[in-house]
C-alpha positions as CSV (number, residue, x, y, z in Angstrom):
1,M,22.6,20.5,-12.7
2,N,20.2,21.0,-9.8
3,R,16.5,20.3,-10.6
4,L,13.1,20.8,-9.1
5,I,11.4,17.6,-7.9
6,L,7.6,18.2,-7.9
7,V,5.6,16.2,-5.4
8,L,1.8,16.6,-5.8
9,G,-0.8,16.2,-3.1
10,D,-1.7,12.7,-4.2
11,Q,1.9,11.6,-4.4
12,L,2.8,11.4,-0.8
13,T,5.0,8.3,-1.1
14,G,8.6,8.0,0.0
15,E,9.4,5.7,-2.9
16,L,7.8,8.0,-5.5
17,S,9.6,7.7,-8.8
18,A,10.4,11.5,-9.0
19,L,12.1,11.3,-5.6
20,A,14.0,8.1,-6.5
21,A,15.4,10.0,-9.5
22,G,16.4,13.0,-7.4
23,D,19.6,13.9,-5.7
24,K,19.3,15.2,-2.2
25,S,22.6,17.0,-2.4
26,C,21.5,19.4,-5.1
27,D,17.8,18.9,-6.1
28,V,15.0,20.9,-4.5
29,V,11.6,19.3,-3.7
30,V,8.6,21.6,-4.6
31,M,5.3,21.2,-2.8
32,A,2.5,23.7,-2.9
33,E,-1.1,24.1,-1.6
34,V,-2.6,26.1,-4.5
35,R,-6.0,27.6,-5.3
36,D,-6.2,26.0,-8.8
37,E,-6.0,22.5,-7.3
38,A,-8.4,23.3,-4.4
39,T,-11.0,24.9,-6.6
40,Y,-11.0,23.5,-10.2
41,V,-14.0,21.8,-8.8
42,R,-15.3,22.8,-5.4
43,H,-13.9,19.9,-3.4
44,H,-15.4,18.8,-0.1
45,P,-13.7,20.6,2.8
46,K,-12.7,17.3,4.3
47,K,-10.8,16.4,1.1
48,I,-8.9,19.6,1.0
49,A,-8.1,19.3,4.7
50,L,-6.9,15.7,4.3
51,I,-4.6,16.6,1.4
52,F,-3.2,19.8,2.9
53,A,-2.5,18.2,6.3
54,A,-0.9,15.1,4.7
55,M,1.2,17.3,2.5
56,R,2.6,19.3,5.4
57,K,3.4,16.1,7.3
58,F,5.0,14.5,4.3
59,A,7.1,17.7,3.7
60,A,8.4,17.4,7.2
61,H,9.2,13.8,6.7
62,L,11.2,14.6,3.5
63,R,13.2,17.2,5.4
64,S,14.0,14.7,8.1
65,E,15.3,12.4,5.3
66,G,17.7,15.1,4.1
67,W,15.7,16.7,1.3
68,H,15.6,20.5,0.7
69,V,11.9,21.2,0.5
70,C,10.4,24.5,-0.8
71,Y,6.9,24.3,0.6
72,T,4.2,26.8,-0.2
73,A,1.2,27.0,2.2
74,Y,-2.2,28.1,0.9
75,D,-2.1,31.5,2.6
76,D,1.6,32.3,1.8
77,A,1.7,35.9,0.4
78,D,3.8,34.8,-2.6
79,N,1.7,31.8,-3.5
80,A,1.3,31.8,-7.3
81,G,-2.0,30.0,-7.1
82,S,-1.2,27.1,-9.5
83,I,1.3,24.2,-9.7
84,C,2.9,25.6,-12.8
85,G,3.1,29.0,-11.4
86,E,4.8,27.7,-8.3
87,L,7.3,25.8,-10.4
88,L,8.1,28.9,-12.4
89,R,8.5,30.9,-9.3
90,R,10.8,28.4,-7.6
91,A,12.8,28.0,-10.9
92,S,13.3,31.8,-11.0
93,E,14.4,31.9,-7.4
94,G,16.9,29.0,-7.6
95,G,17.9,29.2,-11.2
96,Q,16.7,25.7,-12.1
97,G,15.7,25.0,-15.7
98,A,14.6,21.4,-15.3
99,V,11.7,19.7,-13.5
100,V,11.2,16.0,-12.6
101,V,7.7,14.9,-11.9
102,T,5.8,11.6,-11.5
103,Q,3.0,11.4,-14.0
104,P,-0.1,13.2,-12.6
105,G,-3.4,11.4,-12.4
106,E,-5.4,14.0,-14.3
107,W,-5.1,15.1,-18.0
108,R,-5.8,18.6,-16.9
109,L,-2.6,18.9,-14.9
110,L,-0.5,16.6,-17.1
111,T,-1.1,18.8,-20.2
112,A,-0.4,22.0,-18.2
113,L,3.0,20.6,-17.0
114,E,3.9,19.5,-20.5
115,A,3.4,23.1,-21.7
116,L,5.8,24.6,-19.1
117,P,8.7,26.6,-20.5
118,L,11.0,24.4,-18.5
119,E,12.6,21.0,-19.3
120,V,10.1,18.6,-17.8
121,T,10.9,14.9,-17.3
122,M,7.8,13.0,-16.6
123,L,8.3,9.6,-15.0
124,N,6.0,6.6,-14.8
125,D,4.0,6.3,-11.5
126,D,5.3,3.0,-10.4
127,R,3.0,2.9,-7.4
128,F,0.6,1.2,-9.8
129,I,1.0,-2.4,-11.1
130,A,0.3,-1.7,-14.7
131,T,1.6,1.3,-16.7
132,P,-0.7,3.0,-19.1
133,G,1.4,1.5,-21.9
134,E,1.0,-2.0,-20.5
135,F,-2.8,-1.5,-20.3
136,V,-2.9,-0.4,-24.0
137,H,-0.9,-3.5,-24.9
138,W,-3.3,-5.7,-23.0
139,A,-6.3,-4.0,-24.7
140,E,-4.9,-4.4,-28.3
141,G,-7.1,-6.6,-30.4
142,R,-9.8,-7.2,-27.8
143,K,-13.4,-6.6,-28.8
144,A,-14.4,-5.9,-25.2
145,L,-12.3,-4.6,-22.4
146,R,-13.7,-6.5,-19.5
147,M,-12.1,-6.0,-16.1
148,E,-12.3,-9.7,-15.2
149,Y,-9.7,-10.7,-17.7
150,F,-7.4,-7.9,-16.9
151,Y,-7.7,-8.7,-13.2
152,R,-6.6,-12.3,-13.9
153,D,-3.5,-11.0,-15.6
154,M,-2.8,-8.8,-12.5
155,R,-3.2,-11.8,-10.3
156,R,-0.6,-13.7,-12.4
157,K,1.7,-10.7,-12.5
158,T,1.7,-10.1,-8.7
159,G,1.2,-13.8,-7.6
160,L,-1.5,-12.7,-5.2
161,L,-3.9,-15.5,-4.3
162,M,-2.2,-17.9,-6.7
163,E,-1.3,-21.5,-6.2
164,G,1.3,-21.9,-9.0
165,D,-0.5,-20.9,-12.2
166,K,-3.9,-21.6,-10.7
167,P,-6.1,-19.3,-8.6
168,A,-6.3,-20.1,-4.9
169,G,-9.5,-21.8,-4.0
170,G,-10.0,-23.1,-7.5
171,Q,-11.7,-20.1,-9.0
172,W,-10.7,-16.5,-9.9
173,N,-13.8,-14.7,-8.6
174,F,-16.0,-15.3,-5.5
175,D,-18.4,-12.4,-6.2
176,H,-21.4,-14.7,-6.0
177,D,-20.7,-15.1,-2.3
178,N,-20.4,-11.3,-1.7
179,R,-24.0,-10.2,-2.3
180,K,-25.7,-10.8,1.0
181,P,-28.4,-8.3,2.1
182,A,-28.0,-6.0,5.1
183,P,-27.6,-8.0,8.3
184,D,-29.6,-7.2,11.5
185,S,-26.5,-6.0,13.3
186,I,-22.8,-5.0,12.5
187,A,-20.0,-6.3,14.8
188,F,-17.6,-3.6,13.8
189,S,-17.2,-0.1,15.2
190,G,-16.2,1.4,11.9
191,P,-13.0,2.7,10.5
192,M,-10.3,3.9,12.9
193,Q,-10.6,7.6,13.8
194,F,-7.8,10.0,14.7
195,E,-7.9,13.0,16.9
196,P,-6.6,16.1,15.0
197,D,-3.1,17.1,16.1
198,A,-1.6,20.6,16.0
199,I,-0.8,20.4,12.2
200,V,-4.3,19.1,11.4
201,C,-5.9,21.7,13.6
202,E,-4.0,24.5,11.8
203,V,-5.1,23.2,8.5
204,L,-8.7,22.8,9.6
205,A,-8.7,26.5,10.7
206,L,-7.4,27.4,7.2
207,V,-10.0,25.3,5.4
208,E,-12.8,26.6,7.5
209,A,-11.8,30.2,6.7
210,E,-11.1,29.7,2.9
211,F,-13.6,27.1,1.8
212,K,-16.7,27.5,4.0
213,D,-18.9,27.9,1.0
214,H,-18.0,24.4,-0.4
215,F,-20.5,21.6,-0.1
216,G,-19.8,19.4,2.9
217,D,-19.1,19.4,6.6
218,L,-15.5,20.0,7.7
219,H,-16.1,18.9,11.3
220,P,-15.7,16.4,12.8
221,F,-12.5,15.4,11.1
222,A,-11.0,12.0,12.0
223,F,-9.0,10.8,9.0
224,A,-5.4,9.6,9.1
225,T,-3.0,12.2,7.8
226,D,0.3,10.4,7.7
227,R,1.6,7.0,6.8
228,A,1.9,5.7,10.4
229,Q,-1.8,6.5,11.0
230,A,-2.8,5.0,7.7
231,L,-1.1,1.8,8.6
232,Q,-3.0,1.7,11.9
233,A,-6.2,2.2,10.0
234,L,-5.3,-0.7,7.7
235,A,-4.4,-3.0,10.5
236,H,-7.7,-2.1,12.3
237,F,-9.7,-3.1,9.2
238,M,-7.7,-6.3,8.7
239,T,-8.3,-7.5,12.2
240,H,-11.8,-6.4,12.9
241,A,-13.7,-6.1,9.5
242,L,-12.1,-8.0,6.7
243,P,-13.6,-11.4,7.7
244,R,-17.1,-10.0,7.1
245,F,-16.3,-7.5,4.4
246,G,-17.1,-9.8,1.5
247,D,-20.5,-11.0,2.8
248,F,-21.9,-7.5,3.2
249,Q,-19.9,-5.3,0.9
250,D,-23.0,-4.4,-1.1
251,A,-25.4,-3.9,1.8
252,M,-26.8,-0.6,3.1
253,L,-28.3,0.4,6.4
254,N,-30.1,3.5,7.7
255,E,-28.2,3.3,11.0
256,N,-24.7,2.3,9.9
257,R,-22.7,4.2,7.3
258,F,-19.7,2.0,7.0
259,L,-20.7,-1.6,7.7
260,Y,-17.5,-3.6,7.2
261,H,-15.8,-1.2,4.7
262,A,-12.2,-0.3,5.2
263,V,-12.4,3.4,4.1
264,I,-8.7,3.3,3.1
265,S,-9.2,4.5,-0.5
266,P,-8.3,8.1,0.5
267,Y,-5.0,6.8,1.9
268,L,-4.3,4.7,-1.2
269,N,-5.2,7.5,-3.6
270,I,-2.9,10.1,-2.0
271,G,0.0,7.7,-1.5
272,L,0.0,7.0,2.2
273,L,-0.6,3.3,1.5
274,D,0.8,1.1,-1.3
275,P,-1.7,-1.1,-3.1
276,L,0.5,-4.1,-3.1
277,E,1.2,-3.9,0.6
278,V,-2.5,-3.6,1.3
279,C,-3.3,-6.6,-0.9
280,R,-0.5,-8.7,0.6
281,A,-1.8,-7.9,4.1
282,A,-5.2,-9.2,3.1
283,E,-3.7,-12.3,1.5
284,A,-1.8,-13.0,4.7
285,E,-5.0,-12.9,6.7
286,W,-6.5,-15.6,4.5
287,R,-3.4,-17.8,4.6
288,A,-3.4,-17.5,8.4
289,G,-7.0,-18.6,8.5
290,H,-8.2,-15.3,9.8
291,A,-10.4,-14.3,6.9
292,P,-12.4,-16.3,4.3
293,I,-11.3,-16.3,0.7
294,N,-14.5,-14.7,-0.6
295,A,-13.7,-11.6,1.5
296,V,-10.0,-11.5,0.7
297,E,-10.5,-12.1,-3.0
298,G,-13.3,-9.5,-3.3
299,F,-11.1,-7.0,-1.5
300,I,-8.0,-7.6,-3.6
301,R,-10.1,-7.5,-6.8
302,Q,-11.2,-4.0,-6.0
303,I,-7.5,-2.9,-5.8
304,I,-5.4,-4.8,-8.3
305,G,-8.4,-5.4,-10.6
306,W,-10.8,-2.6,-10.7
307,R,-8.6,0.3,-9.5
308,E,-5.9,-0.6,-12.0
309,Y,-8.4,-1.2,-14.8
310,V,-10.1,2.1,-14.5
311,R,-6.8,4.0,-14.5
312,G,-5.9,2.1,-17.7
313,I,-9.2,3.1,-19.3
314,Y,-8.7,6.8,-18.3
315,F,-5.3,7.2,-19.8
316,M,-6.1,5.1,-22.9
317,Q,-9.3,7.0,-23.7
318,G,-7.6,10.5,-23.5
319,P,-8.6,13.9,-22.2
320,D,-12.0,14.0,-23.9
321,Y,-13.3,11.0,-22.0
322,T,-15.0,13.2,-19.4
323,K,-17.2,14.8,-22.1
324,R,-18.7,11.5,-23.4
325,N,-22.5,11.3,-23.4
326,A,-23.5,8.2,-25.5
327,L,-27.1,8.3,-24.3
328,G,-27.6,12.0,-24.9
329,H,-28.7,12.8,-21.4
330,N,-29.0,16.5,-20.6
331,R,-31.1,16.9,-17.4
332,A,-29.6,19.3,-14.9
333,L,-28.4,17.7,-11.7
334,P,-31.4,17.9,-9.3
335,A,-31.1,19.9,-6.1
336,L,-31.4,16.8,-4.0
337,Y,-27.8,16.0,-4.8
338,W,-26.8,19.1,-2.9
339,G,-28.9,18.3,0.1
340,G,-32.2,19.5,-1.2
341,S,-35.3,17.9,0.2
342,T,-36.2,14.4,-1.1
343,K,-38.8,11.9,0.0
344,M,-36.6,9.0,-1.3
345,N,-35.0,7.6,1.9
346,C,-32.1,5.8,0.1
347,V,-31.1,9.0,-1.7
348,A,-31.5,11.2,1.4
349,H,-29.2,8.9,3.4
350,A,-26.6,8.6,0.7
351,V,-26.4,12.4,0.2
352,E,-26.5,13.2,3.9
353,Q,-23.7,10.8,4.5
354,T,-21.7,12.2,1.6
355,R,-22.1,15.8,3.0
356,E,-21.1,14.8,6.5
357,E,-18.4,12.1,5.8
358,A,-17.1,12.9,2.3
359,Y,-17.6,9.2,1.8
360,A,-20.2,6.7,0.6
361,H,-19.4,3.1,-0.4
362,H,-19.5,1.8,-3.9
363,I,-23.1,0.5,-3.9
364,Q,-24.4,3.8,-2.6
365,R,-22.6,5.6,-5.4
366,L,-23.5,3.1,-8.2
367,M,-27.0,1.9,-7.3
368,V,-28.4,4.8,-5.4
369,T,-27.1,8.2,-6.5
370,G,-25.7,6.9,-9.8
371,N,-28.7,4.8,-10.7
372,F,-31.1,7.6,-10.0
373,A,-29.1,10.0,-12.2
374,L,-29.0,7.5,-15.0
375,I,-32.7,6.6,-15.0
376,S,-33.5,10.3,-14.7
377,G,-31.4,11.3,-17.7
378,V,-29.0,13.6,-15.8
379,D,-26.1,15.1,-17.8
380,P,-23.2,12.6,-17.1
381,T,-20.6,15.4,-17.0
382,A,-22.6,17.2,-14.3
383,L,-22.7,14.0,-12.3
384,H,-19.0,13.3,-12.9
385,E,-18.2,16.8,-11.5
386,W,-20.4,16.2,-8.5
387,Y,-18.6,12.9,-7.6
388,L,-15.3,14.6,-8.1
389,Q,-16.3,17.4,-5.7
390,V,-17.9,15.5,-2.9
391,Y,-15.9,12.4,-2.3
392,I,-12.6,12.4,-0.4
393,D,-11.1,9.6,-2.5
394,A,-12.1,11.1,-5.8
395,F,-9.3,11.9,-8.3
396,E,-10.2,12.0,-12.0
397,W,-8.2,8.9,-13.1
398,V,-10.3,6.8,-10.8
399,E,-13.5,8.7,-10.5
400,A,-14.2,9.6,-14.2
401,P,-14.3,6.0,-15.6
402,N,-16.3,4.8,-12.6
403,T,-18.9,7.6,-13.1
404,L,-19.0,8.0,-16.9
405,G,-18.3,4.3,-17.8
406,M,-19.6,2.1,-15.0
407,S,-22.3,4.2,-13.6
408,Q,-23.7,6.3,-16.5
409,F,-22.9,4.3,-19.6
410,A,-21.8,7.6,-21.1
411,D,-18.8,5.9,-22.8
412,G,-21.1,3.7,-24.8
413,G,-20.1,0.5,-23.2
414,I,-16.3,0.6,-23.0
415,I,-16.5,-0.4,-19.3
416,A,-19.9,-1.8,-18.7
417,S,-21.6,-4.4,-20.9
418,K,-25.0,-3.0,-19.9
419,P,-26.2,0.0,-18.0
420,Y,-26.4,-0.4,-14.2
421,V,-30.0,0.4,-13.7
422,S,-32.5,-1.1,-11.3
423,S,-35.9,-0.6,-9.8
424,G,-36.4,-0.1,-6.1
425,A,-36.5,-3.9,-5.7
426,Y,-32.7,-4.1,-5.7
427,I,-32.3,-1.3,-3.1
428,N,-35.0,-3.0,-1.0
429,R,-33.1,-6.4,-1.2
430,M,-29.8,-4.9,-0.2
431,S,-30.9,-2.4,2.5
432,N,-33.5,-1.4,5.1
433,H,-34.0,2.0,3.5
434,C,-37.3,1.1,1.9
435,K,-39.0,0.1,5.2
436,S,-39.0,3.8,6.4
437,C,-39.4,5.5,3.1
438,H,-42.3,7.8,2.1
439,Y,-42.7,5.8,-1.1
440,S,-43.8,2.2,-1.4
441,V,-41.2,0.0,-3.1
442,T,-43.9,-2.6,-3.9
443,Q,-46.2,0.0,-5.6
444,K,-45.6,0.2,-9.3
445,T,-47.8,3.1,-10.3
446,G,-49.4,6.1,-8.6
447,A,-48.3,8.9,-6.4
448,E,-46.9,6.5,-3.7
449,A,-44.9,4.4,-6.1
450,C,-41.2,4.4,-5.7
451,P,-39.6,6.7,-8.3
452,F,-36.9,4.1,-9.0
453,N,-39.7,1.7,-10.1
454,L,-41.2,4.3,-12.5
455,L,-38.0,5.7,-13.9
456,Y,-36.4,2.3,-14.4
457,W,-39.0,1.4,-17.0
458,H,-39.0,4.9,-18.5
459,F,-35.2,4.6,-19.1
460,L,-35.5,1.2,-20.7
461,I,-38.3,2.3,-23.0
462,R,-36.7,5.6,-24.1
463,H,-33.5,3.7,-24.9
464,R,-35.1,0.5,-26.3
465,D,-33.5,0.9,-29.7
466,R,-30.1,0.8,-28.2
467,F,-30.5,-2.0,-25.6
468,A,-33.3,-4.3,-26.8
469,K,-30.9,-6.7,-28.5
470,N,-28.4,-6.7,-25.5
471,P,-28.3,-10.3,-24.4
472,R,-28.1,-9.2,-20.7
473,M,-31.3,-7.1,-21.0
474,G,-33.7,-9.2,-23.1
475,N,-35.6,-10.4,-20.0
476,M,-36.3,-6.8,-18.9
477,Y,-37.9,-6.0,-22.3
478,R,-39.9,-9.3,-22.3
479,T,-41.2,-8.5,-18.9
480,W,-42.3,-5.0,-20.1
481,D,-44.0,-6.5,-23.2
482,R,-46.0,-9.0,-21.1
483,M,-47.6,-6.1,-19.1
484,D,-51.0,-5.0,-20.2
485,S,-51.1,-1.8,-22.3
486,D,-53.0,0.2,-19.7
487,R,-50.4,-0.6,-17.0
488,R,-47.5,0.4,-19.4
489,D,-49.2,3.6,-20.1
490,R,-49.7,4.4,-16.4
491,V,-46.0,3.6,-15.7
492,L,-44.8,6.0,-18.4
493,H,-47.3,8.7,-17.5
494,D,-46.3,8.6,-13.8
495,A,-42.6,8.5,-14.7
496,D,-43.1,11.6,-16.9
497,G,-44.7,13.2,-13.8
498,V,-41.6,12.5,-11.7
499,L,-39.3,13.9,-14.3
500,A,-41.4,17.0,-14.7
501,A,-41.4,17.5,-10.9
502,L,-37.6,17.2,-10.9
503,D,-37.4,19.9,-13.7
504,R,-39.7,22.2,-11.7
505,G,-37.6,21.8,-8.6
506,D,-40.4,20.1,-6.7
507,V,-39.6,17.7,-3.8
508,V,-39.5,14.2,-5.2
């Protein structure tokens, strides 16, 4: 029986389990650029362009490998507008009654496929190291699901950075070496950029015409759109940036958006790169003496540790995870997240970069835009949807746990043992943003005080009942209690003023 083999826009991998289970002599590969996937949130134009261009090139690759591919472009007159609609249309045309698909990375699409009036075989996505079932098994009986312990098991499973049964370098984690503040200069030109070819230009014209009202700049577009280019981008990072990546992975600079970051997460998340090949390439740099272990371990931990861990959390917690709101936050997402005026230099830079690049690194997301949303009491679902829209590497399996769990504590502590909140002092330590900011990071009260300083305390006090007994937060509350009462009153009064200004739509 001939079947339909579905390949989604984030499954552009030649060894995909659905393709491995197919038969070139009789099965038909279905790929489709559809409105539902492009607009269920209003994705950044660069993200849509990346996926459409990479899909078209991957379809051509599959044809060269002998597959019969039925490809639907976005502007095809017969486009059904959804993945399920396209499968039903192709099944009607070819008489197929069965579909083979690799498990999608979003509950939304997974449940839609399961409801199809066709025989759907859903295969494990073996591009990941741990299956959802393996993660559930690991989680059984644990009081706390901390990433560090899962990561160690992934190290043992893969053999990465292992010396027998011991971690290379004598310890599992070198994170304490990876927190250096922003350097005076960066000896790296940034991630490799690619000139758009004919296929990319065609897609850019389409995206410009169809999605011009989506937040974000489409041009210039310089991302890799096929595996060969993605491998070049990886090699460029390994040679020129990995050695310094660890030291400055948390740093931020006004004048440099990428520092020593790889910006390969989009390629990993759509399937152009394999996580194990990426990690083995990094390990090889260390073993050859080209990169220090703190850089390589920190890089590998983000992939086989954190990336695998959040996927496990996403599927274990189920489709309602994105609606969690343990802290009861309900403030509307401020206009500054959409490029509205703000006097906070760190936020302005992060949002401007996001609009222009569809990218910001993890500290900009966690400790700037995420931190501000958390201490302001923004509805976590609104922030989740914003992150899903604006970042080129955002797919719900990876983005939702990072936002709702790590960033917003909306899951009640499944991922994070404490909320990731900070005053302006952290941002000042890790960046040069504060030096050119309207606000004073050293001022604790008054009109010139950094809003992060004010809202940090406001957050802690309004949630004191929940967090006062948290062993990692006791010092914060003891510091507050040592302040004189007049100062405490001023802090809370000024913080209320900031929140009221946000609610009015004033420039903060």
